[in-house]
C-alpha positions in Angstrom: 2.6 6.3 29.2 4.1 6.0 25.8 3.6 8.4 22.9 1.9 7.1 19.9 4.3 7.0 17.0 3.5 9.5 14.2 3.4 8.3 10.6 4.0 10.6 7.7 2.6 10.2 4.2 5.2 10.3 1.4 3.7 13.6 0.2 4.3 15.2 3.7 7.9 13.8 3.8 8.6 15.3 0.3 7.2 18.7 1.3 9.5 18.8 4.3 12.6 17.6 2.5 12.0 20.1 -0.3 11.8 22.8 2.3 15.1 21.7 3.7 16.7 21.6 0.3 15.5 25.2 -0.5 17.6 26.3 2.5 15.3 29.2 3.3 15.2 28.0 7.0 17.7 26.0 9.0 17.2 22.4 9.7 16.4 23.1 13.4 13.8 25.7 12.5 12.1 23.3 10.1 12.2 20.5 12.7 10.6 22.8 15.3 8.0 23.9 12.8 6.8 20.3 12.1 7.7 19.0 15.6 10.1 16.4 14.1 13.6 15.6 15.2 16.4 17.0 13.0 17.9 13.5 12.7 14.8 12.1 11.1 14.6 15.0 8.6 18.2 14.5 7.8 17.6 10.8 7.2 14.7 11.6 4.9 16.9 14.1 3.0 19.6 11.5 2.5 17.1 8.9 1.4 15.6 11.4 -1.0 18.9 12.3 -2.5 20.0 8.7 -2.8 16.8 7.7 -4.7 16.6 10.8 -6.9 18.0 9.1 -10.0 15.1 6.6 -9.9 12.8 9.4 -10.9 14.4 9.5 -14.3 15.0 5.8 -14.7 12.7 4.3 -17.3 13.1 0.8 -15.7 11.4 2.0 -12.5 8.4 3.2 -14.5 8.2 -0.2 -16.1 8.4 -1.8 -12.7 5.6 0.4 -11.5 3.5 -0.5 -14.5 4.1 -4.2 -13.9 3.2 -3.8 -10.3 -0.1 -2.2 -11.3 -0.8 -4.9 -13.8 0.0 -7.5 -11.1 -2.4 -5.8 -8.7 -5.2 -5.7 -11.3 -4.7 -9.4 -12.0 -4.6 -10.2 -8.3 -8.0 -8.4 -7.8 -9.5 -10.3 -10.7 -8.3 -13.6 -9.3 -9.7 -12.7 -5.8 -13.0 -11.9 -7.4 -13.0 -15.3 -9.2 -12.2 -17.1 -6.0 -15.1 -15.4 -4.3 -17.5 -16.3 -7.1 -16.3 -19.9 -7.1 -16.7 -20.2 -3.4 -20.3 -19.0 -3.7 -20.9 -21.5 -6.5 -19.5 -24.4 -4.5 -21.6 -23.5 -1.4 -24.7 -23.4 -3.6 -23.9 -26.8 -5.1 -23.3 -28.3 -1.7 -26.7 -27.1 -0.6 -28.4 -28.4 -3.7 -26.6 -31.8 -3.3 -27.9 -32.1 0.2 -31.4 -31.2 -0.9 -31.3 -33.9 -3.6 -30.0 -36.5 -1.0 -32.8 -35.5 1.4 -35.4 -36.0 -1.4 -34.0 -39.4 -2.3 -34.2 -40.5 1.3 -37.8 -39.4 1.6 -38.7 -41.2 -1.6 -37.3 -44.5 -0.4 
């Protein structure tokens, strides 16, 4: 039997890393508290410290804004594709009905 791998939300990771950075408890105590290996918490801490300057980087906020705009545009295009698909299916049905009427009329 294998254990199911746990996943952590970014908010949970941040909370744990901040607790480590406060140094109120040892890394081992914190790892036991959350039932996480000390190596994983150390990796999160390193990643956090490496990416800290990005918080103050204006370019990263611009990138996030572009990502959000891209997602909004993507949603709009997906909706348009859905509507066009419905329209095409309706037209195909109507075309078949017209062809059937013409056959009956001949």
